[in-house]
C-alpha positions, 0 to 999 in steps of 0.5 A: 511514542509520538508518531511523526506527521509526514505532511509537516516535515521537520526542518530540523531533522538531519537531511537524507542524501536526496535533501543534501543534493537539493540543499546544494542545488539551492545554494548554487542555483537558488533562483530557479523556481523562485528558490522553491522545490517543485517535485512530481509523483507520476503514477501510471493509472493502470492499477492501484497504488501499493505500499512502495508508492507510499514511500515515493508519495511521502518523499515527493510531497514531503520534500516539496513541502519542506522546501516551500514548494509543491508536488504535482500529482501527474498521471502518466497516461501514455498507454490508453490500452491499460489505463482507466478512469477508475484507476485515476480516481483510486490514485487520487483517493489514495494520495489524499488518504495518506494526508497529501493534497494536490489542489491546483497541482493535478496534471496529466502526461496527456496535457503535454501531448501537443507540445511533445508532438511539436518537439518530436517534429523539431527533432525530425527536422534536425535529423535527430529522429526518424520513422522506423518500419521494423517490428517490435521484435526486429527492433529488439533483435537489432538492439544488441546486448550489453557486450555487443553493439546494435545494428542500424535500422535500414530506415535510419537514413530516411530524409527529414522530408520523408520522416516528416511525411510518414510521422504526419500520416502516423498521426492521421491514422493511416497505418495499423498498430505496430506498423511504424514507430518514431525513434530517436537517432542517437548511437546504436553502439552506445554502451548504455542500451537505452541510447540505442535509438529508443522508441519515442512514439508508437501507433495505438488506435485506442481511445484515451480516457482523457483525450478520447480519439484525438490521438492514435500515436502515443509517446513512450514513457522515456520520451514523455518523462523528462519533457513533462517534468520540464513543461511543468517546471519541476525542479527535482525529478525523484525516481526509484533506482531503476531509472538511473540508467535512463537518466542519460537518455532523458538528459540527451532529449533535453540537450537536443531541445535546448540546442534547438532553442526550444523550451517551455513557456516561462521555464528557465531551468531544466529538471534534475533527476535524482534516484533512490532505492525503492521499498521491498517487503518480505512475503509479497511482491510490489508489482502492479503486473503481478497483482493482476495475476493474483486477481485473475488467478482467483488467489485474492478477491480483488485489488483491494483484498486485505491481503494485498500490499495495495494502499486500498487493501491496507485501508480496507484491512484497517491500517491507519495512514498515520502509521504508513507515513511514520513507517516511511519516515522511519525507513528513510531514503537509501541509495541501495535496495534492501528488504524491510521487515514486515514486522516494522510496518505492523509495529507502527500500525499497532502503535497508532491503533493503540492510541485511538481504537476503541476496546470491545469484547468478542469471542472468535472461537466460542465455547459456552460457559454456564454459571450454575449459581447465577440467578435464572433469567437475571442479567445486569450491566457492567462498566467497561473502559473504552480505551485505557490509553485515552482518558477522554474515551469514557466507558460503556455498559456491557450486558452480563448473564447466566450463560456466556461465551468464552474463547476455546483457547481459554479452557483446557481439560488437562492444563499444560504447565504454566497454564493459568486460565480455566480448567476443572477446579481453577479460578479466573477473573472475568474481564470487568465482571466476577471471579468464577471457578470451573466445576464441570464440563460437557462433551459431544459424541466425538469427545469435544468440549461443548460446555463448561460449568462454573460458579461465581462469587457475587461479592467479586463484581469488578474482578477482585476478591474481598479476601485479597486472594490472587487470581493469575488469569483474566479472560474476556467473554460475551453474554450469550443472550445479548451476543451479536453474530459476526463474521471474522476474517483472519488474514495472514501473509499471502505467501509462505516464502519471504521471497515468493519468486524463489520456488523449488525446481520445476515449480513457480511462485504459485507453489509459495501461495499460503493456503491459510492466508484467510480463515473465516470464522463465526464469532460472537461479539458484544452488542455495542458493535451492532452500529459499527460502520465500515472502516471503523477499527476496534481492538478485540480485547486480548485478541487483535485489532479488527476493521469493519469490512464493507461487506457488513450488513445491518446486525451482522458485521464483518471484521477483518483482522488488522494486526495482532496485539503481539509486537514481533518487531520489538522483540526482533529489535531487542535481540539485535 
């Protein structure tokens, strides 16, 4: 199938509900931003991005491109305690890896700090905000519940003059962390709990990765979100469904500032927030906070562990960005959350790699095969196709000799029904090579087969018998004299349960960890892989797709299994 390019949106494609809303906005108010659509992708730089972010990236950037606009990559850097420059760099690398550019459109919430502070002062003067001395726990207790109204803070009636003085002193660093906050004065009995005097600023004596020690008060996301959109001239603020209940608060802030005659320089319109369902996948959790639990608990090696649903983990595992974009395009944009089968993502990975991955022979669980009638000391080179899906890929030479390695699974001393591979007396085709017939075997003291013996027919080079007889199985191999030792990491889901948080009574998510999520084996691979570079993806014939890991050393590559050759999604789809 032809993979869609999400960086070049198809203008003829039927619109999703977000595009329908935008097109109606353009019809009724097409002059805003010159008729262009300006979006933003606002990750907090406190961890690595995951596959759920990929959906948002494709939507934010793709929507803007479709309507002739652009998307700002805005770092939501409002919490210096958790944010680091390494995460900023990782986010930018992930967005570019997915195929989207933001040259001239990289922004930071920190760039708006001065303006946000000035607007906060204006709200205080207008009696719309006040400094509160309640502790975070006290604020939470007085906020009420969904069925019970909140209780006014005893500091809610402070005069504007007193609030201005305290807020200035907060900014000057006179008070310790958590001593005071600035809260919006809205309605402590509002049905929407988010409107019950939300916090706008808190005191944090922490150095910011961008502004240094200039600030010791930092805006909350609720205060920065809508205002940064406005300052940047965003026309459509696309958020996941969790922010729908926050939208009335964002609108309230904008309403108050507009009523005071305040607006960003050169912006004559206000952003419109629209929400969509976020992505959910089985056998994992898309939560940056949970990722840190997995790392700190030693369940994975890091945020880019190939078992992680982070984009860096998927990149290290060998997932191509084109496959992730095609996956995001396929699942579309919905209003209601649902769980998308992991097999669908693997389907697109497999489809993309089938077109571009070079074929190589490797034996993951080696078993020695000796060709008894092959001349001692002789070797030869056989022609092997690099990629049957790509006519331009050409071929390569693979060495062949008397002693080979084959997969343990390709031999059975007592064959099961319909087993057509090697067993005593049976004949198989060696990929690109000869027909061989099993004549014997050797075992160790424990009864394990350590070697199989065969004979070959020299006239069958290329795998075909001159007399036209049919052979039912073809197996792969590597020459023992030329094979390269390699470490192969076989990955599975990190969790055994589709919903990792569903645990038996008295247990937690740790009980669902998969003890077999990683198996490391010592493999034998053909010598052409000696020059493989980190990030290269190849198909080990008859096995799976594998990616060269950064842990590789000269002459000893390390391979991560990317995805199997078996397409479970196609079977599921056909059953449906």
